[in-house]
PDB file of the backbone (N, CA, C, O) and the ligand in Angstrom, with CONECT records:
HET     ZN  A 101       1
ATOM      1  N   MET A   1     -21.573  -7.754  -0.918  1.00  0.00           N
ATOM      2  CA  MET A   1     -22.090  -7.266  -2.190  1.00  0.00           C
ATOM      3  C   MET A   1     -21.011  -7.286  -3.258  1.00  0.00           C
ATOM      4  O   MET A   1     -19.832  -7.474  -2.958  1.00  0.00           O
ATOM      5  N   LYS A   2     -21.413  -7.093  -4.487  1.00  0.00           N
ATOM      6  CA  LYS A   2     -20.498  -7.319  -5.601  1.00  0.00           C
ATOM      7  C   LYS A   2     -19.990  -6.014  -6.208  1.00  0.00           C
ATOM      8  O   LYS A   2     -20.677  -4.992  -6.213  1.00  0.00           O
ATOM      9  N   CYS A   3     -18.783  -6.088  -6.709  1.00  0.00           N
ATOM     10  CA  CYS A   3     -18.176  -5.006  -7.469  1.00  0.00           C
ATOM     11  C   CYS A   3     -18.929  -4.828  -8.783  1.00  0.00           C
ATOM     12  O   CYS A   3     -19.312  -5.803  -9.430  1.00  0.00           O
ATOM     13  N   ARG A   4     -19.135  -3.569  -9.168  1.00  0.00           N
ATOM     14  CA  ARG A   4     -19.841  -3.309 -10.423  1.00  0.00           C
ATOM     15  C   ARG A   4     -18.968  -3.591 -11.640  1.00  0.00           C
ATOM     16  O   ARG A   4     -19.475  -3.807 -12.741  1.00  0.00           O
ATOM     17  N   LYS A   5     -17.677  -3.588 -11.439  1.00  0.00           N
ATOM     18  CA  LYS A   5     -16.763  -3.757 -12.565  1.00  0.00           C
ATOM     19  C   LYS A   5     -16.458  -5.221 -12.838  1.00  0.00           C
ATOM     20  O   LYS A   5     -16.417  -5.645 -13.993  1.00  0.00           O
ATOM     21  N   CYS A   6     -16.244  -5.990 -11.781  1.00  0.00           N
ATOM     22  CA  CYS A   6     -15.729  -7.341 -11.991  1.00  0.00           C
ATOM     23  C   CYS A   6     -16.471  -8.408 -11.218  1.00  0.00           C
ATOM     24  O   CYS A   6     -16.090  -9.577 -11.275  1.00  0.00           O
ATOM     25  N   GLU A   7     -17.525  -8.043 -10.492  1.00  0.00           N
ATOM     26  CA  GLU A   7     -18.301  -9.015  -9.722  1.00  0.00           C
ATOM     27  C   GLU A   7     -17.521  -9.599  -8.554  1.00  0.00           C
ATOM     28  O   GLU A   7     -17.937 -10.594  -7.960  1.00  0.00           O
ATOM     29  N   GLY A   8     -16.397  -8.985  -8.226  1.00  0.00           N
ATOM     30  CA  GLY A   8     -15.656  -9.402  -7.044  1.00  0.00           C
ATOM     31  C   GLY A   8     -16.402  -9.002  -5.778  1.00  0.00           C
ATOM     32  O   GLY A   8     -17.375  -8.250  -5.834  1.00  0.00           O
ATOM     33  N   THR A   9     -15.948  -9.499  -4.656  1.00  0.00           N
ATOM     34  CA  THR A   9     -16.598  -9.196  -3.388  1.00  0.00           C
ATOM     35  C   THR A   9     -16.075  -7.889  -2.820  1.00  0.00           C
ATOM     36  O   THR A   9     -14.866  -7.673  -2.740  1.00  0.00           O
ATOM     37  N   LEU A  10     -17.003  -7.012  -2.425  1.00  0.00           N
ATOM     38  CA  LEU A  10     -16.608  -5.760  -1.794  1.00  0.00           C
ATOM     39  C   LEU A  10     -16.467  -5.959  -0.297  1.00  0.00           C
ATOM     40  O   LEU A  10     -17.290  -6.620   0.337  1.00  0.00           O
ATOM     41  N   LYS A  11     -15.427  -5.388   0.250  1.00  0.00           N
ATOM     42  CA  LYS A  11     -15.245  -5.435   1.692  1.00  0.00           C
ATOM     43  C   LYS A  11     -15.192  -4.012   2.235  1.00  0.00           C
ATOM     44  O   LYS A  11     -14.774  -3.082   1.546  1.00  0.00           O
ATOM     45  N   VAL A  12     -15.620  -3.865   3.474  1.00  0.00           N
ATOM     46  CA  VAL A  12     -15.599  -2.547   4.096  1.00  0.00           C
ATOM     47  C   VAL A  12     -14.168  -2.216   4.482  1.00  0.00           C
ATOM     48  O   VAL A  12     -13.468  -3.021   5.097  1.00  0.00           O
ATOM     49  N   LEU A  13     -13.754  -1.027   4.112  1.00  0.00           N
ATOM     50  CA  LEU A  13     -12.387  -0.589   4.341  1.00  0.00           C
ATOM     51  C   LEU A  13     -12.441   0.698   5.135  1.00  0.00           C
ATOM     52  O   LEU A  13     -13.050   1.674   4.696  1.00  0.00           O
ATOM     53  N   ARG A  14     -11.819   0.711   6.286  1.00  0.00           N
ATOM     54  CA  ARG A  14     -11.853   1.915   7.097  1.00  0.00           C
ATOM     55  C   ARG A  14     -10.558   2.688   6.957  1.00  0.00           C
ATOM     56  O   ARG A  14      -9.467   2.173   7.203  1.00  0.00           O
ATOM     57  N   ARG A  15     -10.711   3.941   6.553  1.00  0.00           N
ATOM     58  CA  ARG A  15      -9.587   4.872   6.553  1.00  0.00           C
ATOM     59  C   ARG A  15      -9.737   5.728   7.795  1.00  0.00           C
ATOM     60  O   ARG A  15     -10.715   5.573   8.527  1.00  0.00           O
ATOM     61  N   CYS A  16      -8.811   6.614   8.052  1.00  0.00           N
ATOM     62  CA  CYS A  16      -8.837   7.340   9.314  1.00  0.00           C
ATOM     63  C   CYS A  16     -10.188   7.997   9.617  1.00  0.00           C
ATOM     64  O   CYS A  16     -10.741   7.800  10.699  1.00  0.00           O
ATOM     65  N   ARG A  17     -10.720   8.775   8.668  1.00  0.00           N
ATOM     66  CA  ARG A  17     -12.018   9.397   8.923  1.00  0.00           C
ATOM     67  C   ARG A  17     -13.033   9.038   7.865  1.00  0.00           C
ATOM     68  O   ARG A  17     -14.090   9.664   7.780  1.00  0.00           O
ATOM     69  N   GLN A  18     -12.734   8.055   7.068  1.00  0.00           N
ATOM     70  CA  GLN A  18     -13.613   7.711   5.959  1.00  0.00           C
ATOM     71  C   GLN A  18     -13.810   6.206   5.907  1.00  0.00           C
ATOM     72  O   GLN A  18     -12.975   5.428   6.369  1.00  0.00           O
ATOM     73  N   VAL A  19     -14.930   5.825   5.336  1.00  0.00           N
ATOM     74  CA  VAL A  19     -15.185   4.413   5.075  1.00  0.00           C
ATOM     75  C   VAL A  19     -15.383   4.237   3.580  1.00  0.00           C
ATOM     76  O   VAL A  19     -16.115   4.985   2.933  1.00  0.00           O
ATOM     77  N   ARG A  20     -14.718   3.241   3.061  1.00  0.00           N
ATOM     78  CA  ARG A  20     -14.858   2.927   1.649  1.00  0.00           C
ATOM     79  C   ARG A  20     -15.248   1.465   1.520  1.00  0.00           C
ATOM     80  O   ARG A  20     -15.081   0.677   2.452  1.00  0.00           O
ATOM     81  N   LEU A  21     -15.760   1.120   0.370  1.00  0.00           N
ATOM     82  CA  LEU A  21     -15.914  -0.286   0.030  1.00  0.00           C
ATOM     83  C   LEU A  21     -14.873  -0.590  -1.037  1.00  0.00           C
ATOM     84  O   LEU A  21     -14.807   0.082  -2.066  1.00  0.00           O
ATOM     85  N   GLN A  22     -14.067  -1.604  -0.780  1.00  0.00           N
ATOM     86  CA  GLN A  22     -13.023  -1.946  -1.738  1.00  0.00           C
ATOM     87  C   GLN A  22     -13.243  -3.347  -2.283  1.00  0.00           C
ATOM     88  O   GLN A  22     -13.560  -4.276  -1.540  1.00  0.00           O
ATOM     89  N   CYS A  23     -13.072  -3.483  -3.581  1.00  0.00           N
ATOM     90  CA  CYS A  23     -13.198  -4.790  -4.221  1.00  0.00           C
ATOM     91  C   CYS A  23     -11.978  -5.640  -3.889  1.00  0.00           C
ATOM     92  O   CYS A  23     -10.839  -5.188  -4.009  1.00  0.00           O
ATOM     93  N   SER A  24     -12.233  -6.881  -3.469  1.00  0.00           N
ATOM     94  CA  SER A  24     -11.118  -7.756  -3.122  1.00  0.00           C
ATOM     95  C   SER A  24     -10.468  -8.340  -4.367  1.00  0.00           C
ATOM     96  O   SER A  24      -9.409  -8.962  -4.285  1.00  0.00           O
ATOM     97  N   SER A  25     -11.089  -8.146  -5.498  1.00  0.00           N
ATOM     98  CA  SER A  25     -10.562  -8.700  -6.742  1.00  0.00           C
ATOM     99  C   SER A  25      -9.785  -7.667  -7.557  1.00  0.00           C
ATOM    100  O   SER A  25      -8.615  -7.881  -7.875  1.00  0.00           O
ATOM    101  N   CYS A  26     -10.434  -6.542  -7.898  1.00  0.00           N
ATOM    102  CA  CYS A  26      -9.761  -5.546  -8.739  1.00  0.00           C
ATOM    103  C   CYS A  26      -9.276  -4.342  -7.933  1.00  0.00           C
ATOM    104  O   CYS A  26      -8.623  -3.453  -8.479  1.00  0.00           O
ATOM    105  N   CYS A  27      -9.594  -4.310  -6.629  1.00  0.00           N
ATOM    106  CA  CYS A  27      -9.123  -3.259  -5.719  1.00  0.00           C
ATOM    107  C   CYS A  27      -9.738  -1.890  -5.991  1.00  0.00           C
ATOM    108  O   CYS A  27      -9.263  -0.893  -5.449  1.00  0.00           O
ATOM    109  N   HIS A  28     -10.774  -1.816  -6.809  1.00  0.00           N
ATOM    110  CA  HIS A  28     -11.464  -0.551  -7.002  1.00  0.00           C
ATOM    111  C   HIS A  28     -12.153  -0.154  -5.704  1.00  0.00           C
ATOM    112  O   HIS A  28     -12.764  -0.981  -5.028  1.00  0.00           O
ATOM    113  N   GLU A  29     -12.041   1.134  -5.368  1.00  0.00           N
ATOM    114  CA  GLU A  29     -12.701   1.626  -4.158  1.00  0.00           C
ATOM    115  C   GLU A  29     -13.956   2.397  -4.516  1.00  0.00           C
ATOM    116  O   GLU A  29     -13.970   3.183  -5.464  1.00  0.00           O
ATOM    117  N   TYR A  30     -14.998   2.166  -3.757  1.00  0.00           N
ATOM    118  CA  TYR A  30     -16.256   2.889  -3.928  1.00  0.00           C
ATOM    119  C   TYR A  30     -16.510   3.729  -2.696  1.00  0.00           C
ATOM    120  O   TYR A  30     -16.267   3.290  -1.572  1.00  0.00           O
ATOM    121  N   ARG A  31     -16.999   4.941  -2.910  1.00  0.00           N
ATOM    122  CA  ARG A  31     -17.502   5.717  -1.782  1.00  0.00           C
ATOM    123  C   ARG A  31     -18.877   5.182  -1.404  1.00  0.00           C
ATOM    124  O   ARG A  31     -19.600   4.628  -2.233  1.00  0.00           O
ATOM    125  N   ILE A  32     -19.216   5.359  -0.147  1.00  0.00           N
ATOM    126  CA  ILE A  32     -20.474   4.800   0.331  1.00  0.00           C
ATOM    127  C   ILE A  32     -21.657   5.338  -0.479  1.00  0.00           C
ATOM    128  O   ILE A  32     -22.555   4.589  -0.864  1.00  0.00           O
ATOM    129  N   HIS A  33     -21.641   6.647  -0.728  1.00  0.00           N
ATOM    130  CA  HIS A  33     -22.805   7.211  -1.421  1.00  0.00           C
ATOM    131  C   HIS A  33     -22.925   6.713  -2.852  1.00  0.00           C
ATOM    132  O   HIS A  33     -24.004   6.768  -3.444  1.00  0.00           O
ATOM    133  N   GLU A  34     -21.819   6.225  -3.411  1.00  0.00           N
ATOM    134  CA  GLU A  34     -21.868   5.709  -4.780  1.00  0.00           C
ATOM    135  C   GLU A  34     -22.644   4.402  -4.865  1.00  0.00           C
ATOM    136  O   GLU A  34     -23.260   4.101  -5.887  1.00  0.00           O
ATOM    137  N   VAL A  35     -22.608   3.643  -3.802  1.00  0.00           N
ATOM    138  CA  VAL A  35     -23.228   2.323  -3.823  1.00  0.00           C
ATOM    139  C   VAL A  35     -24.381   2.219  -2.833  1.00  0.00           C
ATOM    140  O   VAL A  35     -24.897   1.132  -2.571  1.00  0.00           O
ATOM    141  N   ALA A  36     -24.781   3.376  -2.281  1.00  0.00           N
ATOM    142  CA  ALA A  36     -25.799   3.371  -1.224  1.00  0.00           C
ATOM    143  C   ALA A  36     -27.068   2.636  -1.654  1.00  0.00           C
ATOM    144  O   ALA A  36     -27.686   1.933  -0.855  1.00  0.00           O
ATOM    145  N   ALA A  37     -27.449   2.800  -2.915  1.00  0.00           N
ATOM    146  CA  ALA A  37     -28.687   2.181  -3.383  1.00  0.00           C
ATOM    147  C   ALA A  37     -28.580   0.663  -3.469  1.00  0.00           C
ATOM    148  O   ALA A  37     -29.591  -0.039  -3.469  1.00  0.00           O
ATOM    149  N   ASP A  38     -27.363   0.168  -3.540  1.00  0.00           N
ATOM    150  CA  ASP A  38     -27.158  -1.268  -3.738  1.00  0.00           C
ATOM    151  C   ASP A  38     -26.688  -2.007  -2.494  1.00  0.00           C
ATOM    152  O   ASP A  38     -26.429  -3.210  -2.543  1.00  0.00           O
ATOM    153  N   LEU A  39     -26.580  -1.298  -1.392  1.00  0.00           N
ATOM    154  CA  LEU A  39     -26.073  -1.949  -0.186  1.00  0.00           C
ATOM    155  C   LEU A  39     -26.970  -3.118   0.212  1.00  0.00           C
ATOM    156  O   LEU A  39     -28.194  -2.991   0.239  1.00  0.00           O
ATOM    157  N   ASP A  40     -26.361  -4.240   0.516  1.00  0.00           N
ATOM    158  CA  ASP A  40     -27.154  -5.360   1.011  1.00  0.00           C
ATOM    159  C   ASP A  40     -27.160  -5.346   2.547  1.00  0.00           C
ATOM    160  O   ASP A  40     -26.451  -4.560   3.174  1.00  0.00           O
ATOM    161  N   ALA A  41     -27.950  -6.205   3.120  1.00  0.00           N
ATOM    162  CA  ALA A  41     -28.156  -6.164   4.569  1.00  0.00           C
ATOM    163  C   ALA A  41     -26.858  -6.388   5.340  1.00  0.00           C
ATOM    164  O   ALA A  41     -26.591  -5.709   6.331  1.00  0.00           O
ATOM    165  N   ALA A  42     -26.062  -7.338   4.882  1.00  0.00           N
ATOM    166  CA  ALA A  42     -24.827  -7.649   5.592  1.00  0.00           C
ATOM    167  C   ALA A  42     -23.862  -6.462   5.566  1.00  0.00           C
ATOM    168  O   ALA A  42     -23.218  -6.151   6.568  1.00  0.00           O
ATOM    169  N   THR A  43     -23.772  -5.812   4.420  1.00  0.00           N
ATOM    170  CA  THR A  43     -22.880  -4.665   4.300  1.00  0.00           C
ATOM    171  C   THR A  43     -23.391  -3.503   5.136  1.00  0.00           C
ATOM    172  O   THR A  43     -22.614  -2.811   5.794  1.00  0.00           O
ATOM    173  N   GLU A  44     -24.703  -3.292   5.107  1.00  0.00           N
ATOM    174  CA  GLU A  44     -25.280  -2.219   5.908  1.00  0.00           C
ATOM    175  C   GLU A  44     -25.018  -2.432   7.395  1.00  0.00           C
ATOM    176  O   GLU A  44     -24.705  -1.494   8.128  1.00  0.00           O
ATOM    177  N   ALA A  45     -25.149  -3.674   7.821  1.00  0.00           N
ATOM    178  CA  ALA A  45     -24.913  -3.978   9.229  1.00  0.00           C
ATOM    179  C   ALA A  45     -23.469  -3.673   9.613  1.00  0.00           C
ATOM    180  O   ALA A  45     -23.193  -3.164  10.699  1.00  0.00           O
ATOM    181  N   GLU A  46     -22.564  -3.993   8.708  1.00  0.00           N
ATOM    182  CA  GLU A  46     -21.156  -3.727   8.977  1.00  0.00           C
ATOM    183  C   GLU A  46     -20.890  -2.227   9.034  1.00  0.00           C
ATOM    184  O   GLU A  46     -20.117  -1.748   9.864  1.00  0.00           O
ATOM    185  N   LEU A  47     -21.549  -1.492   8.131  1.00  0.00           N
ATOM    186  CA  LEU A  47     -21.365  -0.037   8.104  1.00  0.00           C
ATOM    187  C   LEU A  47     -21.926   0.628   9.355  1.00  0.00           C
ATOM    188  O   LEU A  47     -21.450   1.685   9.770  1.00  0.00           O
ATOM    189  N   GLU A  48     -22.930   0.013   9.949  1.00  0.00           N
ATOM    190  CA  GLU A  48     -23.516   0.607  11.152  1.00  0.00           C
ATOM    191  C   GLU A  48     -22.503   0.708  12.289  1.00  0.00           C
ATOM    192  O   GLU A  48     -22.663   1.516  13.204  1.00  0.00           O
ATOM    193  N   ARG A  49     -21.482  -0.099  12.225  1.00  0.00           N
ATOM    194  CA  ARG A  49     -20.437  -0.019  13.248  1.00  0.00           C
ATOM    195  C   ARG A  49     -19.607   1.253  13.098  1.00  0.00           C
ATOM    196  O   ARG A  49     -18.859   1.631  14.000  1.00  0.00           O
ATOM    197  N   TYR A  50     -19.747   1.892  11.966  1.00  0.00           N
ATOM    198  CA  TYR A  50     -18.937   3.090  11.698  1.00  0.00           C
ATOM    199  C   TYR A  50     -19.794   4.346  11.640  1.00  0.00           C
ATOM    200  O   TYR A  50     -19.440   5.306  10.957  1.00  0.00           O
ATOM    201  N   THR A  51     -20.894   4.348  12.335  1.00  0.00           N
ATOM    202  CA  THR A  51     -21.819   5.473  12.226  1.00  0.00           C
ATOM    203  C   THR A  51     -21.226   6.778  12.735  1.00  0.00           C
ATOM    204  O   THR A  51     -21.721   7.852  12.395  1.00  0.00           O
ATOM    205  N   ALA A  52     -20.188   6.703  13.534  1.00  0.00           N
ATOM    206  CA  ALA A  52     -19.559   7.924  14.042  1.00  0.00           C
ATOM    207  C   ALA A  52     -18.730   8.609  12.963  1.00  0.00           C
ATOM    208  O   ALA A  52     -18.350   9.772  13.098  1.00  0.00           O
ATOM    209  N   ILE A  53     -18.462   7.887  11.914  1.00  0.00           N
ATOM    210  CA  ILE A  53     -17.614   8.431  10.854  1.00  0.00           C
ATOM    211  C   ILE A  53     -18.474   9.149   9.830  1.00  0.00           C
ATOM    212  O   ILE A  53     -19.537   8.667   9.437  1.00  0.00           O
ATOM    213  N   ILE A  54     -18.000  10.296   9.411  1.00  0.00           N
ATOM    214  CA  ILE A  54     -18.730  11.063   8.406  1.00  0.00           C
ATOM    215  C   ILE A  54     -18.497  10.451   7.040  1.00  0.00           C
ATOM    216  O   ILE A  54     -17.357  10.271   6.612  1.00  0.00           O
ATOM    217  N   TYR A  55     -19.578  10.136   6.366  1.00  0.00           N
ATOM    218  CA  TYR A  55     -19.477   9.643   5.001  1.00  0.00           C
ATOM    219  C   TYR A  55     -19.338  10.842   4.078  1.00  0.00           C
ATOM    220  O   TYR A  55     -20.168  11.751   4.095  1.00  0.00           O
ATOM    221  N   ASP A  56     -18.318  10.837   3.299  1.00  0.00           N
ATOM    222  CA  ASP A  56     -18.149  11.970   2.380  1.00  0.00           C
ATOM    223  C   ASP A  56     -18.529  11.589   0.967  1.00  0.00           C
ATOM    224  O   ASP A  56     -18.449  12.419   0.061  1.00  0.00           O
TER     225      ASP A  56
HETATM  226 ZN    ZN A 101     -13.810  -5.339  -8.766  1.00  0.00          ZN2+
END
């Protein structure tokens, strides 16, 4: 999925107890709940691997 700021590609970024989406272009980080409405299927599938992690 795309960054809202620059249309760069967002990648899933795992922190110790958190998951973020980070833009590979401008490096802006999004919390999952910020972009939940826009998640595409591929990103959702990737996030499912982290279901044990609490989304804050
Ligand atoms: Zn960006």
